[in-house]
N, C-alpha and C positions, 0 to 999 in steps of 0.2 A: 552213187545214187544221191540225189538231192531231194530232201523232204522238206518242203517249205510252202506255205500258203500264198507267198507273194510272187506273182508271175514275173514282174520285172527283175527281182532278185534272182529267181531261178534262171531267167534268160542270161543275165550277166554272169552268174556263177558257172552255168554250163559253158558259156563262151570262154571263160578263163581256163576251165578244165580242158576243153577241147584244144585250145591254143597251145597248152603245154605239151600236147601230143603224148600224154601218159595215160590215156584211157582208151580202150577199144569202143566203149559205149557209155554214154551218160544217161541213166534213166532219171527222169524228173517226174515227181508226183507232188500234188498239191495239198496233200493231207496225210495224216497218220493212217487213216483208214485205207486210203488208196495204196499207201506204201505196204501195208500188211496184205492187202489183196494181191499186189504185185509179187511180194515175197512168197506167198502161198500159191502163186501161179493161177489165180482166179480168173473167171471170165473177164473179158474186156482187155486183157493183156495178151499179146502173142506168146505162144509156148516158147520156152527157151530150150537150149540144148539139153539141159539137165531136166529133171522132173520139176524143180523149182529154182528160181534164180538165187544166186548167192553172191551179192556184190562184194568186192574186196574192201570198198570204202563207202561209208555212209556219212553224209553231212546232214544233220538233223537240227531243225529249228525248235525252239522251245515253245514260243507262244503262237499257237495255231488254234483256230476255232474248231469246236466239236471234239477233237482229240489232240491234246497238246503233246509236245515231245516226251514228257514224262509218262503220259498214259500209253503212248506208242511203245516206249521201252518196256512197260509192264506186260503188254501183250506180246511184244516181240520175244521176250524171254520164253514164253510158253510155246512158241512155234518154231524157234531157231533150232537147227540141228546142233548137237554137241560139238561135232567136228568142224563146224563153220564158225569162224571167229573174224568177222570183218572189223576193220579199224572204224570205229564210230566216233565222230567228232561233232560236238554240239557247235553249231554255227549260228550265233544269235545276236541280237541287239540288247539282250538283257544286261541290265546294270546292277542287278540284285546280287550281292555277295552270297546270299543263300543258294542261288542257283549254282554258282561255282562250287560251293562246298558240297552241295548234293551231287553234282556231277563227279567230283573227286571221290566221293564215297561209293559210286557205282562202278563195279568192275568191268561192265561192258563198254563204259565210256573211255576212249583213249585220250581225248582232248577236248578243250573248251576254247573256241575262237570267236572273235567279234566279227560281224559282218562289215563290209562285204569281204568275200573271198578274194585273196590276192595271190599273185604268183609266189610271193614269199611264204605264205601260209602253206601253199601246196608243196613248195620246196622243202619246208620244215618237216611236213608230214612224210613226204617221200624219203627223206634222209633218215627219219626216225624209225619208220615202220616198214619200208619197202626197200631195204638195202639190197643193192644189186638190181635195182629197177632197170627194165630194158628200154627206158625213154631215150630215144635217139636225139642227140643234141639238146637234151633237156635244158641245160644251162643257158644256151644261146637262145632258145625259145622263151624261157622265162624272162630274159633281159628285154626282149622285143615286144612283150605284151604291153599294150597301152593301159595305163592306170587311169582311174577316174580322177577328175579334178578334185583338189583339196577342198574340204568344207569351207564354206565361206568365200570361195573364189567366184569370180563373176561367171564362171562356166558351170558351177555347181547347180544341180536342179533342186 
């Protein structure tokens, strides 16, 4: 699941996840509020196989309008089932050391990564949290994913 208010970022990150072949479905939401609605299986989202969705992996942005990543986490704690423990990774552009320290102090947060999502970040997360993952040819797929141009290159936007 991707929770980020930036549509182009969500598009790129979902593309990277899909190209690795390691996800059955990538749910993208553009706000903490919409994420909570989805996780509570509220109106506007198709019913899942279970009574409420429980993603294995959540990428969460910190800086979003209306409800930021920290506020989402406060509310998420109250609705999540005790037996459901997704890997939750903060995926952010934040350069504030306080954000990293705060993330490290929260038991729900498994990691803190800088945007954009890369095949290397996915690989690191898969190796650390999803040992025995059933991603067919994962390593070959990761090598073939086109990377964005380096910052400052004539192709960077």
